[in-house]
C-alpha positions in Angstrom: -27.7 11.7 -15.8 -24.9 9.6 -14.4 -21.7 10.8 -12.9 -18.9 9.3 -14.3 -15.5 9.1 -12.2 -12.2 8.7 -13.6 -8.6 7.4 -12.9 -5.5 8.3 -14.3 -2.3 7.1 -12.6 0.0 9.1 -15.1 3.3 7.5 -16.2 3.4 5.1 -12.8 2.9 1.4 -12.2 4.4 -1.8 -14.0 2.3 -4.8 -16.0 1.1 -6.7 -12.1 0.6 -3.2 -10.5 -2.0 -2.2 -13.1 -3.7 -5.5 -12.8 -3.8 -5.6 -9.0 -4.9 -2.0 -8.7 -8.3 -1.9 -11.0 -8.8 -5.1 -9.2 -9.0 -3.5 -5.9 -10.9 -0.3 -7.3 -13.2 -2.4 -8.8 -14.0 -4.4 -5.9 -14.1 -1.1 -3.7 -16.5 0.5 -5.8 -19.2 -2.3 -6.3 -18.6 -3.3 -2.5 -19.8 0.8 -1.9 -23.2 0.9 -2.0 -23.3 4.6 -2.4 -21.5 4.3 -5.5 -22.6 0.7 -7.3 -24.8 1.3 -9.9 -25.1 4.7 -9.7 -21.9 6.6 -11.4 -20.1 5.4 -14.4 -16.9 4.0 -13.5 -13.8 4.4 -15.8 -9.6 3.7 -15.3 -7.0 5.6 -18.2 -3.6 3.5 -17.2 -0.6 4.2 -19.2 -1.1 3.0 -22.5 1.4 -0.1 -22.2 -1.0 -1.2 -20.3 -4.3 -0.7 -21.3 -5.3 -4.7 -22.3 -3.5 -5.7 -18.9 -6.4 -3.4 -17.6 -9.0 -3.9 -19.2 -8.5 -8.2 -18.7 -9.0 -7.2 -14.9 -11.9 -5.0 -15.4 -14.4 -8.0 -15.9 -17.0 -5.9 -17.4 -17.3 -3.6 -14.0 -15.2 -0.4 -15.2 -15.2 1.5 -18.5 -11.6 1.8 -19.8 -9.7 5.4 -21.3 -6.1 6.1 -22.4 -4.4 8.8 -21.4 -3.6 10.5 -24.7 -4.1 10.5 -28.5 -3.3 11.8 -31.7 -4.7 14.4 -33.8 -3.5 12.8 -36.8 -5.8 8.8 -38.1 -2.3 7.3 -39.3 1.4 8.0 -40.1 4.9 7.9 -39.1 4.4 9.5 -36.3 6.7 7.0 -33.8 5.0 6.8 -30.4 1.7 8.7 -31.4 -1.6 6.4 -31.0 -4.8 6.9 -32.7 -8.1 7.3 -31.7 -8.8 4.3 -33.6 -6.2 2.0 -31.9 -7.7 3.0 -28.9 -11.3 2.6 -29.9 -10.0 -1.1 -31.2 -8.0 -1.6 -27.7 -11.2 -1.1 -26.1 -11.6 1.9 -24.9 -14.3 4.2 -24.3 -12.7 7.5 -23.3 -10.0 9.3 -23.7 -8.3 11.9 -21.2 -6.9 15.6 -23.1 -5.6 18.5 -22.5 -4.0 17.4 -19.1 -1.7 20.4 -17.1 1.8 18.9 -18.0 1.0 17.9 -21.2 0.7 21.7 -21.9 3.7 22.5 -19.3 6.0 19.8 -21.1 4.6 19.1 -24.6 3.4 22.7 -25.2 0.0 21.2 -26.4 -2.1 24.7 -26.6 -5.9 24.6 -26.6 -6.2 24.5 -30.3 -4.4 21.2 -30.8 -6.1 19.7 -28.2 -9.5 20.7 -30.0 -7.7 18.6 -33.1 -7.5 15.3 -30.8 -10.7 15.8 -29.0 -12.5 16.0 -32.8 -10.3 12.6 -33.4 -11.4 11.3 -30.6 -14.8 11.8 -31.4 -15.1 10.8 -34.7 -14.4 7.9 -33.7 -16.3 7.5 -30.2 
């Protein structure tokens, strides 16, 4: 089974920095014979930069999101559904981050609901 190496830069960066960072990550990984082809590579930029990251990936890395909603759709300002993330080209979503638990009060039961939605849209 291949290993997965994932990078998440939280709520940092800019549009220009996202493209540059993804290109640098891809070049560094692809240039490393010890890693190339031996593991899957994933980047999880902030939601607003998903398309910029996708454009910069060039097929060498997979795209993931930093969070998703526990709901399919509705009047949930700012939330992003798992189906929307899949439509945007995401293969993965990172859930249960410590800062979401600390600052947003997310409990394991709520993270499990999000995970179920992500799995349904897999």
